[in-house]
C-alpha positions in Angstrom: 4.5 25.2 84.7 4.5 21.6 83.7 6.6 20.4 80.7 5.6 17.5 78.6 8.2 15.9 76.3 7.9 13.7 73.2 10.8 11.5 72.0 11.0 9.8 68.6 13.7 7.5 69.9 16.5 8.5 67.7 20.0 8.1 69.1 20.6 11.8 68.6 18.1 12.8 71.2 20.0 10.9 73.9 23.5 11.8 72.6 22.8 15.5 72.2 20.2 15.9 74.9 17.0 17.2 73.3 13.4 16.1 72.7 11.5 15.8 69.5 8.9 18.1 70.9 8.2 20.0 74.2 5.0 21.4 75.4 4.9 24.2 78.1 1.5 25.6 78.8 -0.2 26.1 75.4 3.1 26.4 73.5 4.6 23.4 71.6 8.1 23.6 70.1 9.1 20.8 67.7 12.9 20.3 67.2 14.6 20.2 63.9 13.1 17.1 62.2 14.7 15.2 59.4 13.6 12.2 57.3 15.1 9.5 59.4 13.5 6.2 60.4 15.4 3.3 62.1 18.6 5.4 61.7 18.3 5.4 57.9 17.5 8.5 55.8 14.1 8.1 54.0 13.8 9.5 50.4 17.4 9.8 49.5 17.8 12.3 46.6 14.0 13.1 46.9 13.4 16.5 48.6 9.6 16.1 48.1 9.5 12.7 49.8 11.7 13.9 52.7 9.5 16.9 53.3 6.3 14.8 53.3 7.9 12.3 55.7 9.1 15.1 58.0 5.7 16.8 58.2 4.0 13.5 59.1 6.7 12.9 61.8 6.0 16.4 63.2 2.3 15.6 63.1 2.8 12.4 65.1 4.8 14.3 67.8 2.1 17.0 68.0 -0.7 14.3 68.3 1.2 12.9 71.3 0.7 16.3 72.9 -3.0 16.6 72.0 -2.3 18.9 69.1 -2.2 18.6 65.3 -0.9 20.4 62.2 -3.7 23.0 62.4 -2.1 24.3 65.6 1.2 25.2 63.9 1.9 28.9 63.7 5.4 28.8 62.3 7.7 26.4 60.3 11.4 26.9 59.6 12.7 24.9 56.7 16.4 24.3 56.3 17.5 22.9 53.0 20.9 21.8 51.7 20.1 22.8 48.1 17.8 25.8 47.6 17.2 24.8 43.9 14.9 22.1 45.3 12.6 24.8 46.9 9.7 24.0 44.6 9.6 20.3 45.5 9.8 21.2 49.2 7.3 24.0 48.8 4.8 21.7 47.0 5.0 19.2 49.9 4.7 21.9 52.5 1.7 23.4 50.7 -0.1 20.1 50.6 -0.3 20.2 54.4 -0.3 23.9 55.2 -2.2 25.5 52.3 -5.2 26.3 54.5 -3.3 26.6 57.8 -0.9 29.2 56.5 1.7 29.4 59.3 4.5 31.9 59.1 7.3 30.1 57.3 10.9 30.5 56.4 13.1 28.5 54.0 16.8 28.9 54.0 19.7 27.1 52.5 22.4 25.8 54.8 25.8 24.5 53.9 25.0 21.0 55.0 22.9 19.0 57.4 24.1 16.2 59.8 24.0 13.5 57.1 24.7 14.4 53.4 21.6 12.4 52.4 19.4 14.7 54.4 18.1 17.4 52.1 15.5 19.0 54.4 15.1 19.7 58.1 12.0 21.4 59.6 11.2 23.0 62.9 7.7 23.9 64.0 6.0 26.0 66.7 2.4 25.4 67.7 -0.1 27.0 70.0 -3.0 25.0 71.4 -6.2 26.4 73.2 -6.2 25.7 76.9 -4.9 22.1 76.8 
């Protein structure tokens, strides 16, 4: 089965050896995605802004694989401060209120950079593409 890869060009992808997203058959897996652009954290101290940025970054990766947010069946949200769950949930709801993927939000002790408040993974299924 053919594999298609998407890279967002971060230095971590090369250093660690992973892809932003991978499509095999009709399944797409999007790696843990943070609010980083040009090696800088976007939305420092703003969990809502980071979540919006991340979801748009995931959407861009999906679109490169002929998919979109509507194809997402699961999100996994890792947060460094669970007390910010409402801000994160509000942003997630803006994009997924009608899509309703299975979703999990868990607090972790830290993310790679202390300015990162949120990291999101996603799984998507597309029809015969």
